[in-house]
C-alpha positions as a Markdown table, in Angstrom:
| # | Residue | x | y | z |
|---|---|---|---|---|
| 1 | Met | 14.4 | -22.0 | -14.4 |
| 2 | Gly | 17.9 | -22.4 | -15.5 |
| 3 | Asp | 21.0 | -23.9 | -14.1 |
| 4 | Ile | 22.0 | -20.8 | -12.2 |
| 5 | Asn | 18.7 | -20.8 | -10.2 |
| 6 | Glu | 19.1 | -24.5 | -9.4 |
| 7 | Gln | 22.6 | -23.9 | -8.1 |
| 8 | Ile | 21.3 | -21.0 | -5.9 |
| 9 | Leu | 18.4 | -23.2 | -4.5 |
| 10 | Glu | 20.9 | -25.9 | -3.7 |
| 11 | Glu | 23.1 | -23.5 | -1.8 |
| 12 | Ile | 20.1 | -22.2 | 0.2 |
| 13 | Gly | 18.9 | -25.7 | 0.9 |
| 14 | Glu | 22.4 | -26.6 | 2.2 |
| 15 | Gln | 22.5 | -23.5 | 4.5 |
| 16 | Leu | 19.1 | -24.6 | 5.9 |
| 17 | Arg | 20.3 | -28.1 | 6.5 |
| 18 | Ile | 23.5 | -26.9 | 8.1 |
| 19 | Gln | 21.5 | -24.7 | 10.5 |
| 20 | Arg | 19.0 | -27.5 | 11.3 |
| 21 | Glu | 21.8 | -29.9 | 12.1 |
| 22 | Lys | 23.7 | -27.2 | 14.1 |
| 23 | Ile | 20.8 | -26.9 | 16.5 |
| 24 | Tyr | 20.2 | -30.8 | 16.6 |
| 25 | Tyr | 16.8 | -30.7 | 14.9 |
| 26 | Ser | 15.7 | -33.7 | 12.9 |
| 27 | Leu | 13.6 | -33.4 | 9.7 |
| 28 | Lys | 10.7 | -34.6 | 11.9 |
| 29 | Asp | 11.2 | -31.8 | 14.4 |
| 30 | Val | 11.1 | -29.2 | 11.6 |
| 31 | Ala | 8.1 | -30.9 | 10.1 |
| 32 | Asn | 6.3 | -30.8 | 13.4 |
| 33 | Met | 7.0 | -27.0 | 13.8 |
| 34 | Thr | 6.1 | -26.1 | 10.2 |
| 35 | Gly | 3.3 | -28.4 | 9.2 |
| 36 | Leu | 5.4 | -29.5 | 6.2 |
| 37 | Thr | 6.2 | -33.1 | 5.5 |
| 38 | Thr | 9.7 | -34.5 | 6.1 |
| 39 | Asn | 9.9 | -35.2 | 2.4 |
| 40 | Thr | 9.2 | -31.6 | 1.5 |
| 41 | Ile | 11.8 | -30.3 | 4.0 |
| 42 | Ala | 14.4 | -32.8 | 2.7 |
| 43 | Ala | 13.6 | -31.7 | -0.9 |
| 44 | Ile | 14.1 | -28.1 | 0.0 |
| 45 | Glu | 17.4 | -28.9 | 1.6 |
| 46 | Arg | 18.4 | -30.5 | -1.7 |
| 47 | Gly | 17.4 | -27.4 | -3.6 |
| 48 | Lys | 14.2 | -28.9 | -5.0 |
| 49 | Gly | 10.5 | -27.8 | -4.7 |
| 50 | Ala | 11.2 | -24.6 | -2.7 |
| 51 | Ser | 8.4 | -22.0 | -2.3 |
| 52 | Leu | 8.8 | -18.7 | -0.6 |
| 53 | Asn | 6.2 | -19.8 | 2.0 |
| 54 | Asn | 7.9 | -23.0 | 2.8 |
| 55 | Phe | 11.3 | -21.2 | 3.1 |
| 56 | Ile | 9.8 | -18.7 | 5.6 |
| 57 | Leu | 8.2 | -21.6 | 7.6 |
| 58 | Ile | 11.5 | -23.3 | 7.8 |
| 59 | Cys | 13.4 | -20.2 | 8.7 |
| 60 | Arg | 10.9 | -19.6 | 11.6 |
| 61 | Ala | 11.4 | -23.2 | 12.9 |
| 62 | Leu | 15.2 | -22.8 | 12.7 |
| 63 | Lys | 15.1 | -19.3 | 14.2 |
| 64 | Ile | 17.1 | -17.9 | 11.4 |
| 65 | Gln | 16.6 | -14.6 | 9.6 |
| 66 | Pro | 16.1 | -15.3 | 5.9 |
| 67 | His | 18.7 | -12.6 | 4.9 |
| 68 | Thr | 21.4 | -14.5 | 6.7 |
| 69 | Ile | 20.9 | -17.4 | 4.2 |
| 70 | Phe | 21.9 | -15.2 | 1.3 |
| 71 | Lys | 25.6 | -14.8 | 2.0 |
| 72 | Lys | 26.7 | -14.5 | -1.6 |
| 73 | Gln | 25.5 | -11.9 | -4.1 |
| 74 | Ile | 23.0 | -13.3 | -6.6 |
| 75 | Asp | 23.3 | -12.4 | -10.2 |
| 76 | Leu | 20.1 | -10.5 | -10.8 |
| 77 | Thr | 20.1 | -10.6 | -14.6 |
| 78 | Pro | 16.7 | -11.8 | -15.7 |
| 79 | Leu | 16.6 | -15.0 | -17.8 |
| 80 | Tyr | 14.5 | -13.2 | -20.5 |
| 81 | Asn | 14.3 | -9.7 | -21.8 |
| 82 | Ile | 11.2 | -7.5 | -21.2 |
| 83 | Pro | 9.0 | -7.3 | -24.3 |
| 84 | Pro | 9.3 | -4.1 | -26.4 |
| 85 | Glu | 5.6 | -3.1 | -25.7 |
| 86 | Ser | 6.3 | -3.3 | -21.9 |
| 87 | Lys | 9.5 | -1.3 | -22.3 |
| 88 | Arg | 7.4 | 1.4 | -24.2 |
| 89 | Arg | 4.7 | 1.4 | -21.5 |
| 90 | Ile | 7.3 | 1.9 | -18.8 |
| 91 | Glu | 8.9 | 4.7 | -20.8 |
| 92 | Leu | 5.6 | 6.4 | -21.3 |
| 93 | Thr | 4.7 | 6.1 | -17.7 |
| 94 | Lys | 8.0 | 7.7 | -16.6 |
| 95 | Glu | 7.5 | 10.5 | -19.2 |
| 96 | Leu | 4.0 | 11.1 | -18.0 |
| 97 | Asp | 5.0 | 11.1 | -14.3 |
| 98 | Glu | 7.6 | 13.7 | -15.3 |
| 99 | Leu | 5.0 | 15.8 | -17.1 |
| 100 | Val | 2.6 | 15.6 | -14.2 |
| 101 | Tyr | 4.8 | 15.9 | -11.2 |
| 102 | Asn | 7.8 | 17.9 | -12.3 |
| 103 | Ser | 6.7 | 20.4 | -14.9 |
| 104 | Asp | 4.2 | 23.2 | -15.3 |
| 105 | Phe | 2.5 | 21.5 | -18.3 |
| 106 | Phe | -0.7 | 21.0 | -16.4 |
| 107 | Glu | -0.8 | 24.5 | -14.9 |
| 108 | Val | -3.2 | 25.2 | -17.8 |
| 109 | Pro | -6.1 | 22.8 | -18.7 |
| 110 | Arg | -5.0 | 20.1 | -21.1 |
| 111 | Arg | -6.8 | 17.5 | -23.2 |
| 112 | Val | -5.6 | 14.0 | -23.7 |
| 113 | Ser | -4.8 | 14.9 | -27.2 |
| 114 | Asp | -2.4 | 17.7 | -25.8 |
| 115 | Val | -0.7 | 15.1 | -23.7 |
| 116 | Ile | -0.3 | 12.7 | -26.7 |
| 117 | Lys | 1.2 | 15.5 | -28.8 |
| 118 | Gln | 3.5 | 16.6 | -26.0 |
| 119 | Met | 4.8 | 13.1 | -25.5 |
| 120 | Asp | 4.9 | 12.3 | -29.2 |
| 121 | Ala | 2.8 | 9.2 | -28.6 |
| 122 | Asp | 0.5 | 7.2 | -30.9 |
| 123 | Lys | -3.0 | 8.7 | -31.1 |
| 124 | Glu | -4.4 | 5.2 | -30.9 |
| 125 | Gln | -3.3 | 5.2 | -27.2 |
| 126 | Ser | -5.8 | 8.0 | -26.3 |
| 127 | Asn | -7.9 | 5.5 | -24.1 |
| 128 | Arg | -4.8 | 4.4 | -22.3 |
| 129 | Phe | -3.8 | 8.0 | -21.6 |
| 130 | Ser | -7.4 | 8.8 | -20.3 |
| 131 | Val | -7.0 | 5.9 | -17.9 |
| 132 | Tyr | -3.5 | 7.2 | -16.8 |
| 133 | Leu | -4.8 | 10.7 | -16.3 |
| 134 | Gly | -7.8 | 9.4 | -14.4 |
| 135 | Ser | -5.4 | 7.7 | -11.9 |
| 136 | Tyr | -3.6 | 11.0 | -11.3 |
| 137 | Cys | -7.0 | 12.5 | -10.6 |
| 138 | Glu | -7.9 | 9.8 | -8.1 |
| 139 | Glu | -4.7 | 10.4 | -6.2 |
| 140 | Gly | -5.5 | 14.2 | -6.1 |
| 141 | Thr | -2.6 | 15.4 | -8.2 |
| 142 | Leu | -4.7 | 16.4 | -11.2 |
| 143 | Glu | -8.4 | 17.3 | -11.5 |
| 144 | Tyr | -10.6 | 17.5 | -14.6 |
| 145 | Glu | -13.5 | 19.5 | -16.0 |
| 146 | Lys | -15.8 | 17.8 | -18.5 |
| 147 | His | -16.6 | 19.7 | -21.7 |
| 148 | Gly | -19.1 | 17.8 | -23.8 |
| 149 | Asn | -17.4 | 14.6 | -24.8 |
| 150 | Tyr | -13.9 | 15.4 | -23.6 |
| 151 | Lys | -12.1 | 16.3 | -20.3 |
| 152 | Glu | -9.6 | 19.0 | -19.6 |
| 153 | Tyr | -7.0 | 18.1 | -16.9 |
| 154 | Arg | -5.0 | 20.5 | -14.8 |
| 155 | Lys | -3.0 | 20.5 | -11.5 |
| 156 | Ser | -5.3 | 20.0 | -8.5 |
| 157 | Lys | -5.9 | 23.1 | -6.4 |
| 158 | Arg | -6.6 | 20.9 | -3.4 |
| 159 | Ser | -3.2 | 19.3 | -2.9 |
| 160 | Lys | 0.1 | 19.0 | -4.7 |
| 161 | Pro | 1.7 | 15.7 | -3.7 |
| 162 | Ile | 5.4 | 15.5 | -4.6 |
| 163 | Lys | 6.5 | 12.5 | -6.6 |
| 164 | Lys | 10.0 | 11.2 | -5.9 |
């Protein structure tokens, strides 16, 4: 998890403990209200063993909005980088969204091979693009017509949802 997360959890636990003591609740009082054990609540107050579910249970018992616990900004830098294949998938999805929602590319019928060529993608990804294009059809943005063993996709005449 890393030292930075442990420090954040300790600070959150301390805030919960301060609030609990401020309203004169014992660990047993909070345990009775949450269904958690006193050991679990004490551990969370020390920054150990926290789960989102338990955090919300304790916030409810203490009548404290979860956002008030986060007084300081948290560094949102991930501990690890996203894998290159995931980055490429995200880039392709954004590019395909742009092609579908914000261009006239699909005003004329297009095959998967046309999309792959337009996006300068690997031909081995044709199955993946078929699935992607199918999802646009399901949402009603595109429609297709089957011609033998391939499909031609175009903008749907039924509706034209706008993607933001």
